[in-house]
mmCIF file of the N, C-alpha and C atoms, coordinates in Angstrom:
data_MODEL
# 
_entry.id   MODEL 
# 
loop_
_atom_site.group_PDB 
_atom_site.id 
_atom_site.type_symbol 
_atom_site.label_atom_id 
_atom_site.label_alt_id 
_atom_site.label_comp_id 
_atom_site.label_asym_id 
_atom_site.label_entity_id 
_atom_site.label_seq_id 
_atom_site.pdbx_PDB_ins_code 
_atom_site.Cartn_x 
_atom_site.Cartn_y 
_atom_site.Cartn_z 
_atom_site.occupancy 
_atom_site.B_iso_or_equiv 
_atom_site.pdbx_formal_charge 
_atom_site.auth_seq_id 
_atom_site.auth_comp_id 
_atom_site.auth_asym_id 
_atom_site.auth_atom_id 
_atom_site.pdbx_PDB_model_num 
ATOM 1   N N  . GLU A 1 1  ? -13.663 20.981  12.658  1.00 0.00 ? 1  GLU A N  1 
ATOM 2   C CA . GLU A 1 1  ? -14.571 21.009  11.579  1.00 0.00 ? 1  GLU A CA 1 
ATOM 3   C C  . GLU A 1 1  ? -13.751 20.289  10.158  1.00 0.00 ? 1  GLU A C  1 
ATOM 4   N N  . ALA A 1 2  ? -12.636 20.578  10.559  1.00 0.00 ? 2  ALA A N  1 
ATOM 5   C CA . ALA A 1 2  ? -11.137 20.172  9.303   1.00 0.00 ? 2  ALA A CA 1 
ATOM 6   C C  . ALA A 1 2  ? -11.015 18.634  9.731   1.00 0.00 ? 2  ALA A C  1 
ATOM 7   N N  . GLN A 1 3  ? -10.661 18.196  10.967  1.00 0.00 ? 3  GLN A N  1 
ATOM 8   C CA . GLN A 1 3  ? -10.969 16.829  11.527  1.00 0.00 ? 3  GLN A CA 1 
ATOM 9   C C  . GLN A 1 3  ? -12.181 15.960  10.999  1.00 0.00 ? 3  GLN A C  1 
ATOM 10  N N  . LYS A 1 4  ? -13.298 16.684  11.069  1.00 0.00 ? 4  LYS A N  1 
ATOM 11  C CA . LYS A 1 4  ? -14.740 15.751  10.836  1.00 0.00 ? 4  LYS A CA 1 
ATOM 12  C C  . LYS A 1 4  ? -14.366 15.485  8.964   1.00 0.00 ? 4  LYS A C  1 
ATOM 13  N N  . ASP A 1 5  ? -14.066 16.617  8.443   1.00 0.00 ? 5  ASP A N  1 
ATOM 14  C CA . ASP A 1 5  ? -13.817 16.572  7.299   1.00 0.00 ? 5  ASP A CA 1 
ATOM 15  C C  . ASP A 1 5  ? -12.981 15.616  6.778   1.00 0.00 ? 5  ASP A C  1 
ATOM 16  N N  . ARG A 1 6  ? -11.785 15.237  7.280   1.00 0.00 ? 6  ARG A N  1 
ATOM 17  C CA . ARG A 1 6  ? -10.660 14.549  6.805   1.00 0.00 ? 6  ARG A CA 1 
ATOM 18  C C  . ARG A 1 6  ? -10.984 13.044  7.011   1.00 0.00 ? 6  ARG A C  1 
ATOM 19  N N  . ILE A 1 7  ? -11.867 12.755  8.307   1.00 0.00 ? 7  ILE A N  1 
ATOM 20  C CA . ILE A 1 7  ? -12.164 11.688  8.956   1.00 0.00 ? 7  ILE A CA 1 
ATOM 21  C C  . ILE A 1 7  ? -13.488 10.952  7.747   1.00 0.00 ? 7  ILE A C  1 
ATOM 22  N N  . ALA A 1 8  ? -14.022 11.957  7.366   1.00 0.00 ? 8  ALA A N  1 
ATOM 23  C CA . ALA A 1 8  ? -15.114 11.740  6.203   1.00 0.00 ? 8  ALA A CA 1 
ATOM 24  C C  . ALA A 1 8  ? -14.553 11.108  5.419   1.00 0.00 ? 8  ALA A C  1 
ATOM 25  N N  . ALA A 1 9  ? -13.427 11.915  4.520   1.00 0.00 ? 9  ALA A N  1 
ATOM 26  C CA . ALA A 1 9  ? -12.917 11.741  3.515   1.00 0.00 ? 9  ALA A CA 1 
ATOM 27  C C  . ALA A 1 9  ? -12.483 10.465  3.121   1.00 0.00 ? 9  ALA A C  1 
ATOM 28  N N  . ARG A 1 10 ? -11.858 10.105  4.628   1.00 0.00 ? 10 ARG A N  1 
ATOM 29  C CA . ARG A 1 10 ? -10.841 8.660   4.771   1.00 0.00 ? 10 ARG A CA 1 
ATOM 30  C C  . ARG A 1 10 ? -11.598 7.503   5.082   1.00 0.00 ? 10 ARG A C  1 
ATOM 31  N N  . LEU A 1 11 ? -12.768 7.530   5.995   1.00 0.00 ? 11 LEU A N  1 
ATOM 32  C CA . LEU A 1 11 ? -13.424 6.542   6.452   1.00 0.00 ? 11 LEU A CA 1 
ATOM 33  C C  . LEU A 1 11 ? -15.290 6.349   5.987   1.00 0.00 ? 11 LEU A C  1 
ATOM 34  N N  . GLY A 1 12 ? -15.482 7.440   5.547   1.00 0.00 ? 12 GLY A N  1 
ATOM 35  C CA . GLY A 1 12 ? -16.846 7.921   5.002   1.00 0.00 ? 12 GLY A CA 1 
ATOM 36  C C  . GLY A 1 12 ? -17.615 8.564   5.952   1.00 0.00 ? 12 GLY A C  1 
ATOM 37  N N  . PRO A 1 13 ? -19.007 8.559   5.914   1.00 0.00 ? 13 PRO A N  1 
ATOM 38  C CA . PRO A 1 13 ? -19.636 9.265   6.601   1.00 0.00 ? 13 PRO A CA 1 
ATOM 39  C C  . PRO A 1 13 ? -20.069 8.721   7.732   1.00 0.00 ? 13 PRO A C  1 
ATOM 40  N N  . ARG A 1 14 ? -19.922 7.152   7.932   1.00 0.00 ? 14 ARG A N  1 
ATOM 41  C CA . ARG A 1 14 ? -20.069 6.839   9.318   1.00 0.00 ? 14 ARG A CA 1 
ATOM 42  C C  . ARG A 1 14 ? -18.969 5.950   9.577   1.00 0.00 ? 14 ARG A C  1 
ATOM 43  N N  . VAL A 1 15 ? -19.164 5.971   10.682  1.00 0.00 ? 15 VAL A N  1 
ATOM 44  C CA . VAL A 1 15 ? -17.692 5.525   11.212  1.00 0.00 ? 15 VAL A CA 1 
ATOM 45  C C  . VAL A 1 15 ? -18.018 4.343   12.172  1.00 0.00 ? 15 VAL A C  1 
ATOM 46  N N  . SER A 1 16 ? -17.951 3.305   12.418  1.00 0.00 ? 16 SER A N  1 
ATOM 47  C CA . SER A 1 16 ? -18.078 2.206   13.320  1.00 0.00 ? 16 SER A CA 1 
ATOM 48  C C  . SER A 1 16 ? -17.059 1.280   13.458  1.00 0.00 ? 16 SER A C  1 
ATOM 49  N N  . ALA A 1 17 ? -17.299 0.577   15.068  1.00 0.00 ? 17 ALA A N  1 
ATOM 50  C CA . ALA A 1 17 ? -16.475 -0.583  15.594  1.00 0.00 ? 17 ALA A CA 1 
ATOM 51  C C  . ALA A 1 17 ? -16.955 -1.463  16.060  1.00 0.00 ? 17 ALA A C  1 
ATOM 52  N N  . ALA A 1 18 ? -17.180 -2.772  15.449  1.00 0.00 ? 18 ALA A N  1 
ATOM 53  C CA . ALA A 1 18 ? -17.672 -4.035  16.745  1.00 0.00 ? 18 ALA A CA 1 
ATOM 54  C C  . ALA A 1 18 ? -16.510 -5.118  16.995  1.00 0.00 ? 18 ALA A C  1 
ATOM 55  N N  . ALA A 1 19 ? -16.745 -5.342  18.158  1.00 0.00 ? 19 ALA A N  1 
ATOM 56  C CA . ALA A 1 19 ? -16.219 -6.537  18.998  1.00 0.00 ? 19 ALA A CA 1 
ATOM 57  C C  . ALA A 1 19 ? -17.014 -7.486  19.183  1.00 0.00 ? 19 ALA A C  1 
ATOM 58  N N  . GLN A 1 20 ? -16.550 -8.639  19.104  1.00 0.00 ? 20 GLN A N  1 
ATOM 59  C CA . GLN A 1 20 ? -17.249 -9.814  19.447  1.00 0.00 ? 20 GLN A CA 1 
ATOM 60  C C  . GLN A 1 20 ? -16.245 -11.154 19.791  1.00 0.00 ? 20 GLN A C  1 
ATOM 61  N N  . ASP A 1 21 ? -15.124 -10.311 20.675  1.00 0.00 ? 21 ASP A N  1 
ATOM 62  C CA . ASP A 1 21 ? -13.869 -11.062 20.856  1.00 0.00 ? 21 ASP A CA 1 
ATOM 63  C C  . ASP A 1 21 ? -14.316 -12.136 22.147  1.00 0.00 ? 21 ASP A C  1 
ATOM 64  N N  . THR A 1 22 ? -14.582 -11.412 22.927  1.00 0.00 ? 22 THR A N  1 
ATOM 65  C CA . THR A 1 22 ? -14.976 -12.307 24.307  1.00 0.00 ? 22 THR A CA 1 
ATOM 66  C C  . THR A 1 22 ? -16.595 -12.006 24.981  1.00 0.00 ? 22 THR A C  1 
ATOM 67  N N  . ARG A 1 23 ? -16.800 -13.105 26.036  1.00 0.00 ? 23 ARG A N  1 
ATOM 68  C CA . ARG A 1 23 ? -18.078 -13.498 26.228  1.00 0.00 ? 23 ARG A CA 1 
ATOM 69  C C  . ARG A 1 23 ? -18.751 -12.581 26.876  1.00 0.00 ? 23 ARG A C  1 
ATOM 70  N N  . SER A 1 24 ? -17.927 -11.321 27.656  1.00 0.00 ? 24 SER A N  1 
ATOM 71  C CA . SER A 1 24 ? -18.233 -10.125 28.056  1.00 0.00 ? 24 SER A CA 1 
ATOM 72  C C  . SER A 1 24 ? -18.437 -8.957  27.308  1.00 0.00 ? 24 SER A C  1 
ATOM 73  N N  . GLN A 1 25 ? -20.048 -8.312  27.625  1.00 0.00 ? 25 GLN A N  1 
ATOM 74  C CA . GLN A 1 25 ? -20.467 -7.451  27.043  1.00 0.00 ? 25 GLN A CA 1 
ATOM 75  C C  . GLN A 1 25 ? -19.453 -6.230  27.322  1.00 0.00 ? 25 GLN A C  1 
ATOM 76  N N  . ALA A 1 26 ? -19.407 -6.096  28.628  1.00 0.00 ? 26 ALA A N  1 
ATOM 77  C CA . ALA A 1 26 ? -18.500 -4.858  28.841  1.00 0.00 ? 26 ALA A CA 1 
ATOM 78  C C  . ALA A 1 26 ? -16.918 -4.677  28.233  1.00 0.00 ? 26 ALA A C  1 
ATOM 79  N N  . ARG A 1 27 ? -16.533 -5.619  28.340  1.00 0.00 ? 27 ARG A N  1 
ATOM 80  C CA . ARG A 1 27 ? -15.109 -5.844  27.560  1.00 0.00 ? 27 ARG A CA 1 
ATOM 81  C C  . ARG A 1 27 ? -15.123 -5.844  26.208  1.00 0.00 ? 27 ARG A C  1 
ATOM 82  N N  . ASN A 1 28 ? -15.941 -6.240  25.408  1.00 0.00 ? 28 ASN A N  1 
ATOM 83  C CA . ASN A 1 28 ? -16.451 -6.316  24.118  1.00 0.00 ? 28 ASN A CA 1 
ATOM 84  C C  . ASN A 1 28 ? -16.453 -4.619  24.050  1.00 0.00 ? 28 ASN A C  1 
ATOM 85  N N  . ARG A 1 29 ? -17.050 -3.812  24.673  1.00 0.00 ? 29 ARG A N  1 
ATOM 86  C CA . ARG A 1 29 ? -17.623 -2.249  24.488  1.00 0.00 ? 29 ARG A CA 1 
ATOM 87  C C  . ARG A 1 29 ? -16.366 -1.684  24.501  1.00 0.00 ? 29 ARG A C  1 
ATOM 88  N N  . ASP A 1 30 ? -15.345 -2.003  25.564  1.00 0.00 ? 30 ASP A N  1 
ATOM 89  C CA . ASP A 1 30 ? -14.296 -1.357  25.532  1.00 0.00 ? 30 ASP A CA 1 
ATOM 90  C C  . ASP A 1 30 ? -13.408 -1.590  24.412  1.00 0.00 ? 30 ASP A C  1 
ATOM 91  N N  . LEU A 1 31 ? -12.986 -3.037  23.857  1.00 0.00 ? 31 LEU A N  1 
ATOM 92  C CA . LEU A 1 31 ? -12.262 -3.533  22.579  1.00 0.00 ? 31 LEU A CA 1 
ATOM 93  C C  . LEU A 1 31 ? -12.900 -2.527  21.539  1.00 0.00 ? 31 LEU A C  1 
ATOM 94  N N  . ALA A 1 32 ? -14.325 -2.524  21.279  1.00 0.00 ? 32 ALA A N  1 
ATOM 95  C CA . ALA A 1 32 ? -14.768 -1.725  20.173  1.00 0.00 ? 32 ALA A CA 1 
ATOM 96  C C  . ALA A 1 32 ? -14.380 -0.351  20.047  1.00 0.00 ? 32 ALA A C  1 
ATOM 97  N N  . LEU A 1 33 ? -14.721 0.397   21.695  1.00 0.00 ? 33 LEU A N  1 
ATOM 98  C CA . LEU A 1 33 ? -14.344 1.715   21.699  1.00 0.00 ? 33 LEU A CA 1 
ATOM 99  C C  . LEU A 1 33 ? -12.320 2.111   21.742  1.00 0.00 ? 33 LEU A C  1 
ATOM 100 N N  . ARG A 1 34 ? -11.873 0.990   21.825  1.00 0.00 ? 34 ARG A N  1 
ATOM 101 C CA . ARG A 1 34 ? -10.560 1.108   21.565  1.00 0.00 ? 34 ARG A CA 1 
ATOM 102 C C  . ARG A 1 34 ? -10.158 1.028   20.131  1.00 0.00 ? 34 ARG A C  1 
ATOM 103 N N  . ARG A 1 35 ? -11.223 0.230   19.226  1.00 0.00 ? 35 ARG A N  1 
ATOM 104 C CA . ARG A 1 35 ? -10.507 0.335   17.700  1.00 0.00 ? 35 ARG A CA 1 
ATOM 105 C C  . ARG A 1 35 ? -11.206 1.206   16.947  1.00 0.00 ? 35 ARG A C  1 
ATOM 106 N N  . LEU A 1 36 ? -12.694 1.732   17.701  1.00 0.00 ? 36 LEU A N  1 
ATOM 107 C CA . LEU A 1 36 ? -12.940 3.010   16.959  1.00 0.00 ? 36 LEU A CA 1 
ATOM 108 C C  . LEU A 1 36 ? -11.966 4.348   17.210  1.00 0.00 ? 36 LEU A C  1 
ATOM 109 N N  . ALA A 1 37 ? -11.178 4.223   18.234  1.00 0.00 ? 37 ALA A N  1 
ATOM 110 C CA . ALA A 1 37 ? -10.416 5.435   18.457  1.00 0.00 ? 37 ALA A CA 1 
ATOM 111 C C  . ALA A 1 37 ? -9.078  5.285   18.246  1.00 0.00 ? 37 ALA A C  1 
ATOM 112 N N  . GLU A 1 38 ? -8.532  4.173   17.522  1.00 0.00 ? 38 GLU A N  1 
ATOM 113 C CA . GLU A 1 38 ? -7.547  3.717   16.977  1.00 0.00 ? 38 GLU A CA 1 
ATOM 114 C C  . GLU A 1 38 ? -7.843  4.136   15.040  1.00 0.00 ? 38 GLU A C  1 
ATOM 115 N N  . ARG A 1 39 ? -9.161  3.767   14.584  1.00 0.00 ? 39 ARG A N  1 
ATOM 116 C CA . ARG A 1 39 ? -9.624  4.003   13.655  1.00 0.00 ? 39 ARG A CA 1 
ATOM 117 C C  . ARG A 1 39 ? -9.237  5.485   13.259  1.00 0.00 ? 39 ARG A C  1 
ATOM 118 N N  . LEU A 1 40 ? -9.913  6.308   14.270  1.00 0.00 ? 40 LEU A N  1 
ATOM 119 C CA . LEU A 1 40 ? -10.060 7.796   14.089  1.00 0.00 ? 40 LEU A CA 1 
ATOM 120 C C  . LEU A 1 40 ? -8.625  8.507   14.229  1.00 0.00 ? 40 LEU A C  1 
ATOM 121 N N  . ALA A 1 41 ? -7.613  7.930   15.019  1.00 0.00 ? 41 ALA A N  1 
ATOM 122 C CA . ALA A 1 41 ? -6.705  8.622   15.093  1.00 0.00 ? 41 ALA A CA 1 
ATOM 123 C C  . ALA A 1 41 ? -5.794  8.128   13.684  1.00 0.00 ? 41 ALA A C  1 
ATOM 124 N N  . ASP A 1 42 ? -5.961  7.279   13.128  1.00 0.00 ? 42 ASP A N  1 
ATOM 125 C CA . ASP A 1 42 ? -5.327  6.460   12.182  1.00 0.00 ? 42 ASP A CA 1 
ATOM 126 C C  . ASP A 1 42 ? -5.556  7.458   10.792  1.00 0.00 ? 42 ASP A C  1 
ATOM 127 N N  . ALA A 1 43 ? -7.308  7.770   10.954  1.00 0.00 ? 43 ALA A N  1 
ATOM 128 C CA . ALA A 1 43 ? -7.960  8.695   9.578   1.00 0.00 ? 43 ALA A CA 1 
ATOM 129 C C  . ALA A 1 43 ? -6.865  10.019  9.688   1.00 0.00 ? 43 ALA A C  1 
ATOM 130 N N  . LEU A 1 44 ? -6.825  10.811  11.184  1.00 0.00 ? 44 LEU A N  1 
ATOM 131 C CA . LEU A 1 44 ? -6.228  12.183  11.396  1.00 0.00 ? 44 LEU A CA 1 
ATOM 132 C C  . LEU A 1 44 ? -5.001  12.131  10.764  1.00 0.00 ? 44 LEU A C  1 
ATOM 133 N N  . LYS A 1 45 ? -3.996  10.987  10.674  1.00 0.00 ? 45 LYS A N  1 
ATOM 134 C CA . LYS A 1 45 ? -2.484  11.319  10.337  1.00 0.00 ? 45 LYS A CA 1 
ATOM 135 C C  . LYS A 1 45 ? -2.698  11.889  9.170   1.00 0.00 ? 45 LYS A C  1 
ATOM 136 N N  . VAL A 1 46 ? -1.517  12.817  9.165   1.00 0.00 ? 46 VAL A N  1 
ATOM 137 C CA . VAL A 1 46 ? -1.477  13.182  7.528   1.00 0.00 ? 46 VAL A CA 1 
ATOM 138 C C  . VAL A 1 46 ? 0.017   12.718  7.244   1.00 0.00 ? 46 VAL A C  1 
ATOM 139 N N  . ALA A 1 47 ? -0.046  11.943  5.723   1.00 0.00 ? 47 ALA A N  1 
ATOM 140 C CA . ALA A 1 47 ? 0.983   11.059  5.277   1.00 0.00 ? 47 ALA A CA 1 
ATOM 141 C C  . ALA A 1 47 ? 1.833   12.152  4.956   1.00 0.00 ? 47 ALA A C  1 
ATOM 142 N N  . ARG A 1 48 ? 3.109   11.606  5.085   1.00 0.00 ? 48 ARG A N  1 
ATOM 143 C CA . ARG A 1 48 ? 4.363   12.675  4.532   1.00 0.00 ? 48 ARG A CA 1 
ATOM 144 C C  . ARG A 1 48 ? 4.288   12.395  2.610   1.00 0.00 ? 48 ARG A C  1 
ATOM 145 N N  . PRO A 1 49 ? 4.499   13.882  2.492   1.00 0.00 ? 49 PRO A N  1 
ATOM 146 C CA . PRO A 1 49 ? 4.440   13.431  0.840   1.00 0.00 ? 49 PRO A CA 1 
ATOM 147 C C  . PRO A 1 49 ? 5.884   12.617  0.587   1.00 0.00 ? 49 PRO A C  1 
ATOM 148 N N  . ARG A 1 50 ? 5.486   11.970  -0.941  1.00 0.00 ? 50 ARG A N  1 
ATOM 149 C CA . ARG A 1 50 ? 6.504   11.125  -1.232  1.00 0.00 ? 50 ARG A CA 1 
ATOM 150 C C  . ARG A 1 50 ? 7.675   11.840  -2.235  1.00 0.00 ? 50 ARG A C  1 
ATOM 151 N N  . THR A 1 51 ? 8.895   11.475  -1.727  1.00 0.00 ? 51 THR A N  1 
ATOM 152 C CA . THR A 1 51 ? 10.113  12.541  -2.336  1.00 0.00 ? 51 THR A CA 1 
ATOM 153 C C  . THR A 1 51 ? 10.305  11.570  -3.732  1.00 0.00 ? 51 THR A C  1 
ATOM 154 N N  . LYS A 1 52 ? 10.542  12.049  -4.760  1.00 0.00 ? 52 LYS A N  1 
ATOM 155 C CA . LYS A 1 52 ? 11.080  11.754  -5.864  1.00 0.00 ? 52 LYS A CA 1 
ATOM 156 C C  . LYS A 1 52 ? 12.291  11.211  -5.832  1.00 0.00 ? 52 LYS A C  1 
ATOM 157 N N  . THR A 1 53 ? 12.325  9.969   -6.641  1.00 0.00 ? 53 THR A N  1 
ATOM 158 C CA . THR A 1 53 ? 13.937  9.897   -6.401  1.00 0.00 ? 53 THR A CA 1 
ATOM 159 C C  . THR A 1 53 ? 14.017  9.449   -8.197  1.00 0.00 ? 53 THR A C  1 
ATOM 160 N N  . ARG A 1 54 ? 15.246  9.333   -8.449  1.00 0.00 ? 54 ARG A N  1 
ATOM 161 C CA . ARG A 1 54 ? 15.698  8.756   -9.721  1.00 0.00 ? 54 ARG A CA 1 
ATOM 162 C C  . ARG A 1 54 ? 16.359  7.630   -9.570  1.00 0.00 ? 54 ARG A C  1 
ATOM 163 N N  . PRO A 1 55 ? 16.462  6.151   -10.409 1.00 0.00 ? 55 PRO A N  1 
ATOM 164 C CA . PRO A 1 55 ? 17.090  4.874   -10.363 1.00 0.00 ? 55 PRO A CA 1 
ATOM 165 C C  . PRO A 1 55 ? 18.597  5.570   -10.752 1.00 0.00 ? 55 PRO A C  1 
ATOM 166 N N  . SER A 1 56 ? 19.448  5.313   -10.023 1.00 0.00 ? 56 SER A N  1 
ATOM 167 C CA . SER A 1 56 ? 21.157  5.360   -10.473 1.00 0.00 ? 56 SER A CA 1 
ATOM 168 C C  . SER A 1 56 ? 21.220  4.911   -11.924 1.00 0.00 ? 56 SER A C  1 
ATOM 169 N N  . ARG A 1 57 ? 22.708  5.889   -12.236 1.00 0.00 ? 57 ARG A N  1 
ATOM 170 C CA . ARG A 1 57 ? 22.467  5.457   -13.599 1.00 0.00 ? 57 ARG A CA 1 
ATOM 171 C C  . ARG A 1 57 ? 23.395  3.983   -13.657 1.00 0.00 ? 57 ARG A C  1 
ATOM 172 N N  . ALA A 1 58 ? 23.721  3.336   -12.449 1.00 0.00 ? 58 ALA A N  1 
ATOM 173 C CA . ALA A 1 58 ? 24.440  2.054   -12.657 1.00 0.00 ? 58 ALA A CA 1 
ATOM 174 C C  . ALA A 1 58 ? 23.171  1.069   -12.734 1.00 0.00 ? 58 ALA A C  1 
ATOM 175 N N  . SER A 1 59 ? 22.192  1.690   -11.780 1.00 0.00 ? 59 SER A N  1 
ATOM 176 C CA . SER A 1 59 ? 20.898  0.585   -11.720 1.00 0.00 ? 59 SER A CA 1 
ATOM 177 C C  . SER A 1 59 ? 20.379  0.377   -13.144 1.00 0.00 ? 59 SER A C  1 
ATOM 178 N N  . GLN A 1 60 ? 20.155  1.671   -13.697 1.00 0.00 ? 60 GLN A N  1 
ATOM 179 C CA . GLN A 1 60 ? 19.523  1.502   -15.074 1.00 0.00 ? 60 GLN A CA 1 
ATOM 180 C C  . GLN A 1 60 ? 20.390  0.820   -16.203 1.00 0.00 ? 60 GLN A C  1 
ATOM 181 N N  . ARG A 1 61 ? 21.422  0.946   -16.188 1.00 0.00 ? 61 ARG A N  1 
ATOM 182 C CA . ARG A 1 61 ? 22.769  0.246   -16.729 1.00 0.00 ? 61 ARG A CA 1 
ATOM 183 C C  . ARG A 1 61 ? 22.431  -1.578  -16.598 1.00 0.00 ? 61 ARG A C  1 
ATOM 184 N N  . ARG A 1 62 ? 22.473  -1.950  -15.229 1.00 0.00 ? 62 ARG A N  1 
ATOM 185 C CA . ARG A 1 62 ? 22.331  -3.433  -14.776 1.00 0.00 ? 62 ARG A CA 1 
ATOM 186 C C  . ARG A 1 62 ? 20.759  -3.777  -15.574 1.00 0.00 ? 62 ARG A C  1 
ATOM 187 N N  . ARG A 1 63 ? 19.919  -2.928  -15.471 1.00 0.00 ? 63 ARG A N  1 
ATOM 188 C CA . ARG A 1 63 ? 18.302  -3.243  -15.985 1.00 0.00 ? 63 ARG A CA 1 
ATOM 189 C C  . ARG A 1 63 ? 18.582  -3.432  -17.400 1.00 0.00 ? 63 ARG A C  1 
ATOM 190 N N  . VAL A 1 64 ? 19.100  -2.598  -18.053 1.00 0.00 ? 64 VAL A N  1 
ATOM 191 C CA . VAL A 1 64 ? 19.331  -2.941  -19.550 1.00 0.00 ? 64 VAL A CA 1 
ATOM 192 C C  . VAL A 1 64 ? 20.062  -3.872  -19.926 1.00 0.00 ? 64 VAL A C  1 
ATOM 193 N N  . ASP A 1 65 ? 21.084  -4.105  -19.466 1.00 0.00 ? 65 ASP A N  1 
ATOM 194 C CA . ASP A 1 65 ? 22.019  -5.196  -19.626 1.00 0.00 ? 65 ASP A CA 1 
ATOM 195 C C  . ASP A 1 65 ? 20.872  -6.496  -19.227 1.00 0.00 ? 65 ASP A C  1 
ATOM 196 N N  . GLY A 1 66 ? 20.481  -6.718  -18.562 1.00 0.00 ? 66 GLY A N  1 
ATOM 197 C CA . GLY A 1 66 ? 19.477  -7.796  -18.248 1.00 0.00 ? 66 GLY A CA 1 
ATOM 198 C C  . GLY A 1 66 ? 18.309  -7.922  -19.258 1.00 0.00 ? 66 GLY A C  1 
ATOM 199 N N  . LYS A 1 67 ? 17.798  -6.958  -20.025 1.00 0.00 ? 67 LYS A N  1 
ATOM 200 C CA . LYS A 1 67 ? 16.786  -6.701  -20.735 1.00 0.00 ? 67 LYS A CA 1 
ATOM 201 C C  . LYS A 1 67 ? 17.549  -7.388  -22.139 1.00 0.00 ? 67 LYS A C  1 
ATOM 202 N N  . LYS A 1 68 ? 18.630  -6.977  -22.311 1.00 0.00 ? 68 LYS A N  1 
ATOM 203 C CA . LYS A 1 68 ? 19.785  -7.243  -23.669 1.00 0.00 ? 68 LYS A CA 1 
ATOM 204 C C  . LYS A 1 68 ? 19.843  -8.963  -23.304 1.00 0.00 ? 68 LYS A C  1 
ATOM 205 N N  . ARG A 1 69 ? 20.489  -9.747  -22.245 1.00 0.00 ? 69 ARG A N  1 
ATOM 206 C CA . ARG A 1 69 ? 20.853  -10.712 -21.811 1.00 0.00 ? 69 ARG A CA 1 
ATOM 207 C C  . ARG A 1 69 ? 19.546  -11.446 -22.266 1.00 0.00 ? 69 ARG A C  1 
ATOM 208 N N  . ARG A 1 70 ? 18.273  -11.256 -21.815 1.00 0.00 ? 70 ARG A N  1 
ATOM 209 C CA . ARG A 1 70 ? 17.142  -11.893 -21.611 1.00 0.00 ? 70 ARG A CA 1 
ATOM 210 C C  . ARG A 1 70 ? 16.259  -12.254 -23.497 1.00 0.00 ? 70 ARG A C  1 
ATOM 211 N N  . GLY A 1 71 ? 16.758  -10.626 -24.045 1.00 0.00 ? 71 GLY A N  1 
ATOM 212 C CA . GLY A 1 71 ? 16.420  -10.896 -25.856 1.00 0.00 ? 71 GLY A CA 1 
ATOM 213 C C  . GLY A 1 71 ? 17.670  -11.738 -26.092 1.00 0.00 ? 71 GLY A C  1 
ATOM 214 N N  . GLU A 1 72 ? 18.818  -11.869 -25.714 1.00 0.00 ? 72 GLU A N  1 
ATOM 215 C CA . GLU A 1 72 ? 20.019  -12.669 -26.828 1.00 0.00 ? 72 GLU A CA 1 
ATOM 216 C C  . GLU A 1 72 ? 19.329  -14.061 -26.376 1.00 0.00 ? 72 GLU A C  1 
ATOM 217 N N  . THR A 1 73 ? 18.802  -14.643 -24.991 1.00 0.00 ? 73 THR A N  1 
ATOM 218 C CA . THR A 1 73 ? 18.499  -15.793 -24.710 1.00 0.00 ? 73 THR A CA 1 
ATOM 219 C C  . THR A 1 73 ? 17.447  -16.097 -25.858 1.00 0.00 ? 73 THR A C  1 
ATOM 220 N N  . LYS A 1 74 ? 16.472  -15.223 -25.823 1.00 0.00 ? 74 LYS A N  1 
ATOM 221 C CA . LYS A 1 74 ? 15.093  -15.499 -26.693 1.00 0.00 ? 74 LYS A CA 1 
ATOM 222 C C  . LYS A 1 74 ? 15.308  -15.786 -28.185 1.00 0.00 ? 74 LYS A C  1 
ATOM 223 N N  . LYS A 1 75 ? 16.169  -14.934 -28.692 1.00 0.00 ? 75 LYS A N  1 
ATOM 224 C CA . LYS A 1 75 ? 16.817  -15.036 -29.840 1.00 0.00 ? 75 LYS A CA 1 
ATOM 225 C C  . LYS A 1 75 ? 17.190  -16.217 -30.338 1.00 0.00 ? 75 LYS A C  1 
ATOM 226 N N  . GLY A 1 76 ? 18.082  -16.541 -29.520 1.00 0.00 ? 76 GLY A N  1 
ATOM 227 C CA . GLY A 1 76 ? 18.814  -18.190 -29.495 1.00 0.00 ? 76 GLY A CA 1 
ATOM 228 C C  . GLY A 1 76 ? 17.775  -19.190 -29.566 1.00 0.00 ? 76 GLY A C  1 
ATOM 229 N N  . ARG A 1 77 ? 16.770  -19.098 -29.146 1.00 0.00 ? 77 ARG A N  1 
ATOM 230 C CA . ARG A 1 77 ? 15.654  -20.224 -29.237 1.00 0.00 ? 77 ARG A CA 1 
ATOM 231 C C  . ARG A 1 77 ? 14.611  -20.092 -30.653 1.00 0.00 ? 77 ARG A C  1 
ATOM 232 N N  . ARG A 1 78 ? 14.821  -19.120 -31.349 1.00 0.00 ? 78 ARG A N  1 
ATOM 233 C CA . ARG A 1 78 ? 14.059  -18.926 -32.732 1.00 0.00 ? 78 ARG A CA 1 
ATOM 234 C C  . ARG A 1 78 ? 14.795  -20.326 -33.560 1.00 0.00 ? 78 ARG A C  1 
ATOM 235 N N  . PRO A 1 79 ? 13.799  -20.563 -34.158 1.00 0.00 ? 79 PRO A N  1 
ATOM 236 C CA . PRO A 1 79 ? 14.530  -21.526 -35.525 1.00 0.00 ? 79 PRO A CA 1 
ATOM 237 C C  . PRO A 1 79 ? 15.230  -20.840 -36.540 1.00 0.00 ? 79 PRO A C  1 
ATOM 238 N N  . PRO A 1 80 ? 15.986  -21.300 -36.969 1.00 0.00 ? 80 PRO A N  1 
ATOM 239 C CA . PRO A 1 80 ? 17.407  -20.904 -37.784 1.00 0.00 ? 80 PRO A CA 1 
ATOM 240 C C  . PRO A 1 80 ? 16.572  -20.173 -39.046 1.00 0.00 ? 80 PRO A C  1 
ATOM 241 N N  . THR A 1 81 ? 16.731  -19.130 -39.601 1.00 0.00 ? 81 THR A N  1 
ATOM 242 C CA . THR A 1 81 ? 16.605  -18.653 -40.778 1.00 0.00 ? 81 THR A CA 1 
ATOM 243 C C  . THR A 1 81 ? 16.996  -19.039 -42.265 1.00 0.00 ? 81 THR A C  1 
ATOM 244 N N  . SER A 1 82 ? 16.240  -19.283 -43.128 1.00 0.00 ? 82 SER A N  1 
ATOM 245 C CA . SER A 1 82 ? 16.603  -19.950 -44.165 1.00 0.00 ? 82 SER A CA 1 
ATOM 246 C C  . SER A 1 82 ? 17.201  -18.845 -45.354 1.00 0.00 ? 82 SER A C  1 
ATOM 247 N N  . ASP A 1 83 ? 18.213  -18.182 -44.445 1.00 0.00 ? 83 ASP A N  1 
ATOM 248 C CA . ASP A 1 83 ? 19.093  -17.188 -45.303 1.00 0.00 ? 83 ASP A CA 1 
ATOM 249 C C  . ASP A 1 83 ? 20.511  -17.711 -45.963 1.00 0.00 ? 83 ASP A C  1 
# 
């Protein structure tokens, strides 16, 4: 029952798979069943929770330095003030 609920939540109330790859009806049926099985297996997989990470101090410093450099470049493009 839990598996049914998980599949319904991920794929919706109705799950289908179609195949029109080959001219053979039997081969297409086999392909469709294989695709359906893959979709169901993927829907049943439990995603591992994401581990929170923080940017390192060096990467934060690099980011801020880049922003400052960009700001200086833009400041240099401004017309001179009449002071």
